[in-house]
SEFIZA-310261 format. One record per atom (N, C-alpha, C): atom name; z, y, x. Coordinates in nm, 2 decimals, decimal comma, always signed. Layout:
<recs>
CA Z Y X
...
</recs>
This chain:
<recs>
N +15,99 +4,42 +15,18
CA +15,91 +4,35 +15,16
C +15,83 +4,45 +15,08
N +15,84 +4,50 +14,95
CA +15,80 +4,56 +14,84
C +15,76 +4,69 +14,90
N +15,85 +4,70 +15,01
CA +15,75 +4,87 +15,00
C +15,65 +4,84 +15,13
N +15,64 +4,69 +15,18
CA +15,53 +4,69 +15,26
C +15,39 +4,64 +15,15
N +15,44 +4,59 +15,02
CA +15,39 +4,56 +14,91
C +15,30 +4,66 +14,88
N +15,38 +4,77 +14,85
CA +15,34 +4,89 +14,77
C +15,24 +5,05 +14,89
N +15,25 +5,01 +15,01
CA +15,15 +5,08 +15,12
C +15,05 +5,05 +15,08
N +15,08 +4,88 +15,07
CA +14,92 +4,82 +15,07
C +14,81 +4,84 +14,98
N +14,89 +4,84 +14,87
CA +14,79 +4,88 +14,72
C +14,76 +4,99 +14,79
N +14,87 +5,08 +14,84
CA +14,86 +5,28 +14,76
C +14,73 +5,29 +14,91
N +14,73 +5,20 +15,01
CA +14,60 +5,24 +15,06
C +14,45 +5,17 +15,04
N +14,44 +5,08 +14,94
CA +14,36 +5,00 +14,88
C +14,30 +5,14 +14,80
N +14,42 +5,13 +14,71
CA +14,39 +5,24 +14,58
C +14,32 +5,36 +14,63
N +14,41 +5,41 +14,76
CA +14,33 +5,54 +14,78
C +14,19 +5,52 +14,85
N +14,21 +5,42 +14,96
CA +14,05 +5,40 +14,97
C +13,92 +5,34 +14,87
N +14,01 +5,31 +14,77
CA +13,87 +5,25 +14,65
C +13,85 +5,40 +14,59
N +13,98 +5,51 +14,53
CA +13,88 +5,63 +14,49
C +13,81 +5,72 +14,61
N +13,79 +5,75 +14,71
CA +13,72 +5,80 +14,80
C +13,60 +5,72 +14,79
N +13,59 +5,62 +14,79
CA +13,45 +5,57 +14,78
C +13,35 +5,53 +14,63
N +13,50 +5,55 +14,53
CA +13,42 +5,57 +14,40
C +13,34 +5,71 +14,41
N +13,45 +5,88 +14,44
CA +13,38 +5,99 +14,47
C +13,32 +5,95 +14,53
N +13,29 +5,94 +14,68
CA +13,15 +5,92 +14,71
C +13,05 +5,91 +14,64
N +13,07 +5,74 +14,63
CA +12,97 +5,72 +14,50
C +12,86 +5,83 +14,39
N +12,97 +5,84 +14,32
CA +12,93 +5,92 +14,19
C +12,87 +6,06 +14,22
N +12,97 +6,11 +14,35
CA +12,91 +6,29 +14,35
C +12,74 +6,23 +14,43
N +12,73 +6,11 +14,49
CA +12,58 +6,08 +14,54
C +12,51 +6,06 +14,39
N +12,52 +5,97 +14,33
CA +12,48 +5,96 +14,20
C +12,42 +6,11 +14,18
N +12,51 +6,20 +14,17
CA +12,54 +6,32 +14,03
C +12,45 +6,38 +14,07
N +12,41 +6,41 +14,25
CA +12,32 +6,46 +14,30
C +12,18 +6,44 +14,32
N +12,20 +6,34 +14,31
CA +12,05 +6,28 +14,24
C +12,02 +6,40 +14,09
N +12,09 +6,27 +14,05
CA +12,04 +6,37 +13,85
C +12,06 +6,50 +13,86
N +12,15 +6,57 +13,90
CA +12,15 +6,74 +13,98
C +11,96 +6,78 +14,01
N +11,86 +6,68 +14,08
CA +11,80 +6,73 +14,21
C +11,71 +6,69 +14,09
N +11,65 +6,58 +14,02
CA +11,58 +6,53 +13,88
C +11,59 +6,69 +13,72
N +11,70 +6,71 +13,78
CA +11,72 +6,85 +13,68
C +11,66 +6,92 +13,71
N +11,67 +6,96 +13,86
CA +11,63 +7,09 +13,86
C +11,47 +7,11 +13,90
N +11,42 +6,97 +13,92
CA +11,28 +6,93 +13,98
C +11,22 +6,97 +13,84
N +11,25 +6,90 +13,68
CA +11,18 +6,89 +13,59
C +11,18 +7,08 +13,52
N +11,29 +7,11 +13,55
CA +11,31 +7,27 +13,51
C +11,20 +7,40 +13,60
N +11,17 +7,31 +13,76
CA +11,10 +7,46 +13,77
C +10,98 +7,38 +13,74
N +10,97 +7,25 +13,71
CA +10,77 +7,23 +13,64
C +10,78 +7,32 +13,50
N +10,89 +7,32 +13,43
CA +10,85 +7,37 +13,32
C +10,86 +7,52 +13,31
N +10,91 +7,56 +13,38
CA +10,95 +7,72 +13,44
C +10,81 +7,75 +13,44
N +10,71 +7,69 +13,55
CA +10,56 +7,70 +13,59
C +10,48 +7,73 +13,51
N +10,50 +7,63 +13,48
CA +10,34 +7,59 +13,35
C +10,39 +7,63 +13,22
N +10,51 +7,75 +13,19
CA +10,54 +7,84 +13,11
C +10,50 +8,02 +13,16
N +10,49 +8,05 +13,32
CA +10,45 +8,09 +13,37
C +10,30 +8,10 +13,40
N +10,22 +7,99 +13,42
CA +10,13 +7,98 +13,40
C +10,08 +7,99 +13,25
N +10,10 +7,98 +13,15
CA +10,04 +7,99 +13,00
C +10,03 +8,17 +13,02
N +10,17 +8,15 +12,99
CA +10,18 +8,31 +12,96
C +10,05 +8,38 +13,05
N +10,07 +8,37 +13,14
CA +9,96 +8,45 +13,31
C +9,82 +8,41 +13,17
N +9,80 +8,34 +13,16
CA +9,68 +8,30 +13,13
C +9,59 +8,36 +12,98
N +9,73 +8,40 +12,89
CA +9,73 +8,49 +12,77
C +9,69 +8,60 +12,79
N +9,79 +8,67 +12,84
CA +9,82 +8,78 +12,85
C +9,66 +8,83 +12,87
N +9,59 +8,73 +13,05
CA +9,45 +8,77 +13,10
C +9,38 +8,78 +13,00
N +9,41 +8,73 +12,90
CA +9,27 +8,67 +12,78
C +9,25 +8,77 +12,75
N +9,39 +8,81 +12,65
CA +9,43 +8,98 +12,61
C +9,35 +9,05 +12,66
N +9,39 +9,09 +12,83
CA +9,33 +9,25 +12,91
C +9,18 +9,21 +12,86
N +9,11 +9,08 +12,93
CA +8,98 +9,05 +12,95
C +8,93 +9,09 +12,82
N +8,99 +9,10 +12,69
CA +8,88 +9,09 +12,60
C +8,91 +9,25 +12,50
N +9,05 +9,34 +12,63
CA +9,05 +9,53 +12,57
C +8,97 +9,57 +12,62
N +8,92 +9,49 +12,76
CA +8,89 +9,57 +12,84
C +8,69 +9,56 +12,84
N +8,60 +9,50 +12,74
CA +8,52 +9,45 +12,64
C +8,52 +9,52 +12,57
N +8,62 +9,55 +12,48
CA +8,56 +9,60 +12,42
C +8,59 +9,82 +12,42
N +8,68 +9,80 +12,54
CA +8,64 +9,94 +12,60
C +8,53 +9,99 +12,64
N +8,45 +9,87 +12,71
CA +8,33 +9,90 +12,73
C +8,23 +9,87 +12,67
N +8,24 +9,77 +12,55
CA +8,15 +9,83 +12,46
C +8,09 +9,95 +12,40
N +8,26 +10,01 +12,37
CA +8,20 +10,20 +12,33
C +8,13 +10,29 +12,41
</recs>
C-alpha cells in the first residue's frame, strides 16, 4: 500500500517537474527573443549614427580640399 502511494506520488512529481521545465523554457525563449531583437535594434541604430557622422566628416574634408 505505502509503496503504491510512493510510486504514484513520484510519477506525479516527475510529470509536474517536466511540465514546469518546458513551460519555463518557453518563457525564457520569449524573453531571449525580445532581448536579441532589442539588441539588434540598438546595434543597427548605433551603426547608422556612426556612419552618418563619418560620412559628414569625410564630406567636410572633401569640401576643404576642393576649395584649396
